[in-house]
C-alpha positions in Angstrom: -47.9 -117.8 78.9 -49.2 -120.0 76.3 -47.5 -123.3 75.8 -45.6 -123.6 72.6 -44.6 -119.7 72.2 -41.1 -118.4 73.2 -41.2 -115.9 76.0 -39.2 -113.1 74.1 -41.7 -113.0 71.3 -44.6 -112.6 73.7 -42.9 -109.6 75.4 -42.1 -107.8 72.1 -45.7 -108.0 70.9 -46.8 -106.2 74.1 -44.3 -103.4 74.1 -44.7 -102.1 70.5 -48.3 -100.9 70.9 -47.3 -99.0 74.0 -44.4 -97.3 72.3 -46.5 -96.2 69.3 -49.2 -94.8 71.5 -46.6 -92.8 73.5 -45.0 -91.4 70.4 -48.3 -90.3 68.9 -49.3 -88.5 72.1 -45.9 -86.8 72.2 -46.4 -85.5 68.7 -49.9 -84.2 69.5 -48.5 -82.4 72.5 -45.7 -80.8 70.5 -48.0 -79.6 67.8 -50.2 -78.0 70.4 -47.3 -76.2 72.0 -46.2 -74.9 68.6 -49.6 -73.6 67.8 -50.0 -72.0 71.2 -46.6 -70.3 70.9 -47.4 -68.9 67.5 -50.7 -67.4 68.6 -49.0 -65.8 71.6 -46.3 -64.2 69.3 -48.9 -62.9 66.8 -50.9 -61.3 69.5 -47.8 -59.5 70.9 -47.2 -57.5 67.5 -49.3 -54.4 66.9 -51.8 -54.4 64.1 -50.7 -52.7 60.9 -52.3 -49.4 59.9 -54.5 -49.4 56.9 -53.0 -47.5 53.9 -55.2 -46.0 51.1 -53.6 -44.8 47.9 -55.4 -42.0 45.9 -53.4 -40.8 42.9 -56.0 -38.2 41.9 -55.8 -36.1 45.0 -53.3 -33.1 45.3 -50.7 -33.1 47.9 -50.1 -29.8 49.7 -46.9 -29.2 51.5 -46.5 -26.7 54.2 -45.6 -23.2 52.8 -43.3 -20.9 54.6 -44.5 -17.3 54.4 -41.6 -15.1 53.2 -41.3 -11.5 54.3 -42.2 -8.9 51.7 -39.8 -6.0 51.6 -41.3 -2.5 51.5 -41.0 -0.7 48.2 -38.9 2.5 48.3 -40.8 5.7 48.2 -41.1 7.1 44.7 -41.5 10.8 44.1 -44.7 11.3 42.2 -43.2 14.2 40.3 -39.6 13.2 39.4 -37.4 15.8 37.7 -36.7 14.6 34.1 -33.8 16.0 32.3 -34.6 17.2 28.8 -32.7 15.3 26.0 -29.9 17.1 24.3 -30.8 18.9 21.2 -29.7 17.1 18.1 -28.7 19.2 15.1 -29.6 17.5 11.8 -27.3 18.7 9.1 -28.9 19.9 5.9 -27.9 17.5 3.1 -26.7 19.1 -0.2 -28.8 18.7 -3.2 -27.9 15.5 -5.0 -26.6 15.9 -8.6 -25.6 13.5 -11.2 -22.0 12.4 -10.5 -19.5 13.6 -13.0 -15.8 13.5 -13.5 -15.6 17.2 -12.4 -17.4 16.5 -9.1 -15.1 13.5 -8.4 -12.0 15.6 -9.1 -13.2 18.3 -6.7 -13.9 15.9 -3.9 -10.5 14.4 -4.3 -8.8 17.8 -4.1 -10.8 18.8 -1.0 -9.4 15.7 0.8 -5.9 16.9 0.4 -4.2 20.1 1.4 -3.9 22.7 -1.3 -0.1 22.6 -1.2 -0.1 19.0 -2.3 -2.2 19.7 -5.4 -1.3 23.2 -6.5 1.2 24.1 -9.3 2.6 27.3 -10.7 4.4 27.9 -14.0 5.6 31.3 -15.4 2.9 33.2 -13.4 0.0 30.8 -14.1 -1.3 29.1 -11.0 -3.7 26.2 -10.6 -5.0 24.0 -7.8 -6.4 20.4 -7.6 -3.7 19.4 -10.1 -2.6 15.9 -9.3 -1.1 15.4 -12.8 0.3 18.0 -15.1 1.8 18.2 -18.6 4.0 21.1 -19.7 3.6 21.8 -23.4 6.3 24.4 -24.4 6.9 26.1 -27.7 10.4 25.4 -29.1 10.0 27.1 -32.5 12.4 29.6 -34.1 10.7 32.6 -32.4 11.6 31.1 -29.0 15.3 31.3 -29.6 15.8 34.2 -27.1 13.1 33.1 -24.8 13.9 29.4 -24.2 16.7 29.8 -21.6 14.3 31.9 -19.3 11.5 29.4 -20.0 13.7 26.5 -18.9 14.5 28.3 -15.7 10.8 28.9 -15.0 10.2 25.2 -15.8 12.8 24.1 -13.2 11.4 26.3 -10.6 7.9 25.0 -11.2 8.9 21.4 -11.0 10.8 21.9 -7.8 7.7 23.4 -6.2 5.6 20.3 -7.0 4.6 17.9 -4.3 6.2 14.4 -4.5 2.7 13.0 -4.8 2.1 14.9 -8.0 3.0 13.6 -11.5 4.2 15.5 -14.5 5.5 15.2 -18.1 7.2 17.7 -20.4 6.6 18.1 -24.2 8.2 20.6 -26.6 6.8 21.4 -30.0 8.2 22.9 -33.2 7.1 22.7 -36.9 4.6 19.8 -37.0 6.0 17.5 -34.5 6.1 16.9 -30.7 9.4 16.5 -28.8 8.6 14.5 -25.7 11.2 14.5 -22.8 12.0 10.9 -21.8 10.4 8.7 -20.4 7.4 10.1 -22.3 4.9 9.4 -19.6 3.7 10.8 -16.3 6.3 10.5 -13.5 6.4 11.5 -9.8 7.8 14.8 -9.0 10.8 13.3 -7.2 14.2 15.1 -7.2 15.7 12.4 -9.4 13.0 12.7 -12.1 13.2 16.5 -12.1 16.9 16.4 -12.4 16.7 13.9 -15.3 14.2 16.1 -17.2 16.1 19.3 -16.8 19.4 17.8 -17.9 17.8 16.4 -21.0 16.1 19.7 -21.8 19.2 21.8 -21.3 21.4 19.7 -23.6 21.6 21.6 -26.8 21.6 18.6 -29.1 18.2 17.5 -27.8 16.4 20.8 -28.1 17.3 23.3 -30.8 14.7 26.1 -31.4 13.5 26.3 -35.0 10.6 26.1 -37.5 7.0 27.1 -36.9 4.8 26.6 -33.8 1.9 24.2 -34.5 0.9 22.8 -31.0 -1.5 20.2 -32.2 0.9 17.1 -32.3 2.1 17.9 -28.8 -1.4 18.6 -27.4 -2.7 15.3 -28.8 0.2 13.5 -27.1 -0.5 15.4 -23.9 -4.2 14.6 -23.8 -3.3 10.9 -24.3 -1.7 11.0 -20.8 -5.1 12.2 -19.3 -3.7 14.9 -17.0 -5.6 17.3 -14.8 -3.9 20.4 -16.2 -1.9 21.3 -19.3 0.4 24.3 -19.2 0.7 25.6 -22.7 3.5 28.2 -23.2 4.1 29.9 -26.5 5.0 33.3 -28.1 2.1 32.8 -30.5 0.5 30.0 -32.5 0.8 29.6 -36.3 0.5 26.9 -38.8 2.8 24.9 -40.9 5.6 26.8 -42.8 4.6 30.0 -41.1 1.0 30.1 -42.2 -1.7 31.2 -39.9 -3.2 28.4 -37.8 -6.8 27.8 -38.5 -8.4 28.6 -35.2 -11.8 26.9 -36.0 -10.0 23.7 -36.9 -7.9 23.9 -33.8 -10.9 24.3 -31.5 -12.8 21.6 -33.3 -10.0 19.2 -32.7 -9.5 20.2 -29.1 -13.3 19.8 -28.4 -12.9 16.2 -29.6 -9.8 15.6 -27.5 -11.2 17.4 -24.4 -15.0 17.3 -24.3 -17.1 18.9 -21.6 -17.4 16.6 -18.6 -19.9 18.5 -16.6 -22.6 20.3 -18.6 -23.8 22.2 -15.5 -20.7 24.3 -15.2 -19.0 23.5 -18.6 -16.1 21.9 -16.9 -13.8 19.8 -19.2 -11.8 16.8 -18.4 -8.5 18.6 -18.6 -7.9 22.3 -18.0 -5.5 24.2 -20.4 -3.7 27.1 -18.8 -2.2 29.3 -21.5 0.9 31.4 -21.0 1.6 33.9 -23.9 5.0 35.6 -23.8 6.0 38.6 -26.0 7.7 42.0 -26.1 7.3 44.2 -23.0 5.5 46.9 -25.0 2.8 44.6 -26.4 -0.7 45.3 -25.3 -4.2 44.0 -26.0 -5.2 46.7 -28.5 -4.9 44.3 -31.4 -7.8 42.1 -30.0 -7.9 38.7 -28.6 -5.0 36.4 -29.7 -5.4 32.7 -30.5 -3.7 31.9 -27.1 -6.2 34.0 -25.2 -9.2 32.5 -26.9 -7.8 29.0 -26.3 -7.1 29.7 -22.7 -10.5 31.2 -22.0 -12.3 28.4 -23.8 -10.5 25.5 -22.1 -9.3 27.1 -18.9 -11.9 29.5 -17.8 -11.8 33.3 -17.3 -8.3 33.0 -15.7 -7.0 30.4 -18.2 -4.7 32.9 -20.0 -2.0 35.3 -19.0 0.5 37.4 -21.0 4.1 38.0 -19.8 6.8 40.2 -21.1 10.5 39.5 -20.9 11.0 41.4 -17.7 8.0 39.7 -16.1 9.1 36.2 -17.2 12.6 36.9 -15.9 11.2 37.7 -12.4 9.0 34.6 -12.1 11.6 32.0 -11.0 13.2 34.2 -8.4 10.0 35.9 -7.2 7.8 32.8 -7.0 7.0 31.6 -3.5 
């Protein structure tokens, strides 16, 4: 020990280097151990497999083969049923539509009993609407009660779907039975018409028998059929009715609707009454010519007193 230095200081200067050296060696040894342990752990793990990605190559999955069922045996010559025979109806020849054609088609869709009518021996079909034009001139004095009986029987045989109106004529005027229009053939309407016609104050036979005013009023109702009943037609004040003027006026009121068969809009069915001994030796009467012109070959009939009296009771 050198003189002059304290003993503790000398010892401390010697110990510090030794401690630093020992600590350094310990750290070196620890680092070596860590490295050695890491290497040992890395060598114990298996090496990873190399993976190569190729996005352009197609991946094929295993395909399971499915069984193919056998097709059933097909007869090479199967029996084929022939198709049913189709009958093609023959279409009727088309014609220009007219009022007459439409009227016939309407009548065919209904039963004949619903559109037929009969008055004093004259019978028509396809008559949905009718107007009775009856002579009430002085010459009808003895005939009118029987005519009214025939009128009542005719109205009662109409179908409720049919419509009718009644007009009387004398001198140069028409005598319409209220309500002066076409009405349904109901029991109430028929009863009302007959009560009015049978009342003496409403209908008194007299004067001449010019039918034109009543016919003009009848055509204004546009009926299918007009029943015209008279003992004979004459003009004003007993003068002879001008037949040519009568026909000219009727042609205007009732023109031809179908030129093919000369059918007119309204059919006029004429009923001429007279003495039982009358015959056709005197030639065609005005009523006959009128009926044949506007009602066809069967558009006119003639009845005597006995025949007219039998009509109401003998009609079906």
